[in-house]
C-alpha positions, 0 to 999 in steps of 0.5 A: 443411555438415551437422551431425554427429549422435551418440548422446547420452552418459549424462553429458550426459543426466544433466545435462539430467535434474536435477529440482528437489525438489518443493515440498510446501507448497501456500502456498509453491508458489503464492507462489514461482510469483508473480513480480509483484504482478499475479501475487499479485493473481491468486492473491488473487482466486482465494482470496478471496470476491468481496465481500472482494476487491472491497472491496480491489481497487475504488475510487470510482464509475467507478474513473477515478482508480485507472486513471489512477494505474496508467496514469501509471506505465505511461507511464514512460520510463526513460533509463539511464546506462552504464559505472557500477559497480552491482555493489552498490546502496544502497536505504536511506532516512531518512524522517520521522526514522528509517531504512528499508531500502527507499524504501517502507513499508506504507500504512494500510488499514482492516478488514484482517483482512477480507482475510485473518485475520492482518491487520495483524499479518502486515503489521507483522511482515513490515515489521519483518523487512524493515526498512521502516515499517508504518502502522496505520489508525484503522479497523484490525482489530488494536489499537495495542498488538498491532501494537507487540507484533508489530513491537517493534523496527521502525518503526510509524506511526499513521494518524489520522482525526479522529473527530466525537467528538474525545476518541476521536481524542485517546485514540488519539494518546496510545495510539500515543505510549505504544506507541512509534509514531514518526510520525502520519499526519493524514488530510484527504481524507475529509470524507465517504465515497467512493461505492464502487460495487463494494461496493454492487453486491455487497451488501457490508456491514461486518462481512460478513453471510451471505446467499444470494449470499455463501454461494454465493461462499464454496463454492469458498473455505471456508477464508476463512469458516472463518478468519472464523468461528473467529478473534476478532470482526472489528471496529475493534480500537482503537475497541472501547472507544468504543461504537457499532456498526461502521457508526456508528464508520465514519460517525463517522470521516468528518467534514466539519468538520475544520479547521486548528485540529484539525491544530494540536491534534494537533501540540500533543499528538503528540511525534513526526513529524506528516505530513499524508496526502491532499494533492492540490494544490500550494496545499495542500502550500504551506499545510501547509509554512507550518503546520510539518508534518514531511511530506506524503503526496500521495495520493487515497486510492487512488482510493477517495474523489473519482473523477477526483482528481489523480494523485499521481505526476503532481502530484509533480514540481511539488510537489517543485520548490516545497516539497521543500526545506522538507518530506519528500514521500511518494506513494502510489496505483497502485504495482504495481512496483518501477519505479514506486517508483524513478520516484517517487524520481527525480521528487522523492519521498522515500518511497512507500507501498504499500496494495493491493500489500501486501493482494494478498500478504496475501490470497494467503498471509497473512504469507508472502504479505506477505513475498513482496510486499515481496521482489518490490518490493525485487528490482524496485527493485534491478534497476531501479536497476542498469539505470539506473546508479544506485548509491543513491537520491540518484543517481536524478534527473529526467533518468532519467525521462520520463512519456509523454503520457496518452491514452484514459484516460476511454474505458478507464475506462468499459470497465473499469467495465463489465467 
């Protein structure tokens, strides 16, 4: 039977020819076009000089730990339930004594204004607007007090490196408490700095120096250097009064003598929740519970310290089963999608932290880019929960997730390193 043809009707053509109003704001246009965190990474790479981008994007040595972490999330298999009313889902979580609108917060990242000049203030204000926690690093480029001012009604956490000169760390703890930060992350996975080979190959230095190669790399991205050279000096903002060069302060933050006695000293000083970040074995998780910490973060520092370290997501089910009833557990490293967060909650995590995902947004568009990263992950979480048939985070269980066997990680990592 032949389809009867006719001339198009003007009214029908009018419906087809409804054009969207053009977006004249270039930043808004590129952020609206980014549908995933990987899209934001692509924009960030295009807009940021190579050395600064690689400082964020890279990891230690052959970058096997980071590759394995992302591969582990890719090997998730979900098992959805059906015939559930999921017209509305509740994504709120109580973590470390307070609320979060989503089961993720912003992880501590050092030297953040290197990536984009708004730095931690963009992250803190975006987190506050979204109702999620923000964590400031000891090696942050905005002060404790300025972050508190940028996020006055939100939850601010402080990540602590135990400095060789202990009084420096003690002063930071006291300042964070006075500024109203409610959680302290005592970081334990940095006795020495990891070997970040991308930085060495790029001739990268902190602070960045103008060389022939950096000038050539900057030519297509003049806005980055204009921002760097016309805004306040790039430095470890909370440590400026302690003296020493940036390099000396960075070296001082890596102390191989940190011990349980230091953890006890901080516990005695800190009035809020004390969380230990950088836990990579069940034995250490159990030991910390015995020390009475309020929470742990399963983390291999985003793969930036010990390459071939355990993948936190793979360690999670065992730790959650053994100590989850006695402490709160957060997990980081490799999270690039809301489904990664949903799977982590299902396998026993109480919370997750995002680092690179937030920084890709920052590099792509400053504060608006961080907003977009949070929006993307939040939408993915809600959609994944609805498709799984889970109406709230408490309904996410291990029955919803299988993790398929990993194959070929080492070979793939070698290929990635070669590229």
